[in-house]
MARMAR-215248 format. One record per residue (C-alpha): residue in three letters; x, y, z. Coordinates in steps of 0.5 Angstrom, whole numbers, plus 500, padded with zeros to 3 digits. Layout:
<pts>
<pt 'ALA' <X Y Z>>
...
</pts>
This chain:
<pts>
<pt 'MET' <087 131 683>>
<pt 'ASN' <089 127 677>>
<pt 'ALA' <093 120 677>>
<pt 'LYS' <099 123 674>>
<pt 'LEU' <099 129 680>>
<pt 'ARG' <098 124 685>>
<pt 'ARG' <104 119 683>>
<pt 'ARG' <109 125 683>>
<pt 'ILE' <107 127 690>>
<pt 'ARG' <108 120 692>>
<pt 'THR' <114 119 689>>
<pt 'ALA' <117 126 692>>
<pt 'ALA' <114 124 699>>
<pt 'GLN' <118 117 699>>
<pt 'SER' <125 121 698>>
<pt 'VAL' <124 126 704>>
<pt 'THR' <123 126 711>>
<pt 'LYS' <117 122 714>>
<pt 'ALA' <115 128 718>>
<pt 'LEU' <115 132 711>>
<pt 'ALA' <112 126 707>>
<pt 'TYR' <106 126 712>>
<pt 'ARG' <105 134 712>>
<pt 'ALA' <105 133 704>>
<pt 'ARG' <099 128 704>>
<pt 'SER' <095 132 709>>
<pt 'GLY' <096 138 705>>
<pt 'ALA' <092 145 706>>
<pt 'VAL' <089 141 712>>
<pt 'ALA' <095 141 716>>
<pt 'GLY' <096 148 715>>
<pt 'LEU' <089 150 718>>
<pt 'VAL' <090 145 724>>
<pt 'GLU' <097 149 726>>
<pt 'SER' <094 155 725>>
<pt 'GLY' <088 153 730>>
<pt 'GLN' <083 154 724>>
<pt 'LEU' <081 147 725>>
<pt 'VAL' <082 143 731>>
<pt 'ARG' <083 135 733>>
<pt 'THR' <079 132 739>>
<pt 'GLY' <085 132 743>>
<pt 'ASP' <086 139 743>>
<pt 'VAL' <079 141 745>>
<pt 'LEU' <080 136 751>>
<pt 'ASP' <087 140 753>>
<pt 'ARG' <083 146 753>>
<pt 'LEU' <078 144 757>>
<pt 'GLY' <083 141 762>>
<pt 'ALA' <082 134 760>>
<pt 'GLY' <088 132 756>>
<pt 'ASP' <091 127 762>>
<pt 'LEU' <085 123 760>>
<pt 'LYS' <088 116 758>>
<pt 'ASP' <089 115 750>>
<pt 'GLY' <083 110 750>>
<pt 'TYR' <078 115 753>>
<pt 'GLN' <080 120 748>>
<pt 'SER' <080 116 742>>
<pt 'TRP' <073 114 744>>
<pt 'TYR' <071 121 745>>
<pt 'GLY' <073 122 738>>
<pt 'ARG' <069 117 736>>
<pt 'HIS' <063 120 739>>
<pt 'VAL' <064 126 736>>
<pt 'LYS' <065 123 729>>
<pt 'LYS' <058 120 730>>
<pt 'ALA' <055 126 732>>
<pt 'TYR' <058 130 726>>
<pt 'ASN' <056 124 721>>
<pt 'ALA' <049 125 724>>
<pt 'ALA' <049 133 723>>
<pt 'ASN' <052 133 716>>
<pt 'GLY' <051 127 713>>
<pt 'ARG' <058 126 711>>
<pt 'PRO' <065 124 715>>
<pt 'PRO' <069 130 718>>
<pt 'VAL' <076 132 714>>
<pt 'ARG' <082 127 716>>
<pt 'CYS' <089 129 717>>
<pt 'TRP' <096 126 719>>
<pt 'VAL' <099 127 726>>
<pt 'GLN' <104 124 730>>
<pt 'HIS' <101 121 736>>
<pt 'ARG' <102 125 743>>
<pt 'THR' <105 119 746>>
<pt 'THR' <108 114 741>>
<pt 'GLY' <110 118 736>>
<pt 'LYS' <107 114 730>>
<pt 'TRP' <103 118 725>>
<pt 'ILE' <096 117 725>>
<pt 'HIS' <090 119 722>>
<pt 'VAL' <085 124 726>>
<pt 'HIS' <079 127 724>>
<pt 'VAL' <079 135 725>>
<pt 'TYR' <073 140 726>>
<pt 'SER' <072 147 726>>
<pt 'PRO' <073 150 733>>
<pt 'PHE' <066 152 734>>
<pt 'ASP' <063 145 731>>
<pt 'ILE' <057 143 735>>
<pt 'ALA' <059 136 734>>
<pt 'LEU' <065 137 739>>
<pt 'TYR' <060 139 745>>
<pt 'VAL' <055 133 743>>
<pt 'GLY' <061 128 743>>
<pt 'LEU' <062 131 750>>
<pt 'ALA' <055 130 753>>
<pt 'SER' <054 123 750>>
<pt 'TYR' <061 120 752>>
<pt 'LYS' <060 118 759>>
<pt 'GLN' <068 119 761>>
<pt 'THR' <067 127 759>>
<pt 'GLN' <060 128 761>>
<pt 'HIS' <062 132 766>>
<pt 'LEU' <066 137 761>>
<pt 'ALA' <059 138 758>>
<pt 'ARG' <057 143 763>>
<pt 'PRO' <056 150 760>>
<pt 'ALA' <060 154 765>>
<pt 'PHE' <065 149 765>>
<pt 'TYR' <067 150 758>>
<pt 'GLN' <065 157 757>>
<pt 'ALA' <071 158 762>>
<pt 'ALA' <076 154 759>>
<pt 'TYR' <075 157 752>>
<pt 'THR' <075 164 755>>
<pt 'GLU' <082 163 758>>
<pt 'ALA' <085 160 752>>
<pt 'ALA' <083 166 748>>
</pts>
């Protein structure tokens, strides 16, 4: 994206609501997240019934997933702006394909979510969600 276009987007984003501004900054990625083609780590935990984990535990799970993704792909995952589920602040989160193996490697490598990594557990959770 050239500098002139970026400047125009930034100028337009300053004159609209905060939600629309962050949506514009995320671009097509936000649309993919809303349609379910990309998922956040919090979405995965919700599907597995672990959405009640403390925010600190959820963020550490996300760090484990990012580390696994970087190791497998040699680059960081895509980022998107979203509103935090409890504070309402706008934060950057990484988003993944719902079938990305890094999501499950992160479950198995983080002590607080290891119990969720059992194949029978997440297979049952995903058949309910579908």
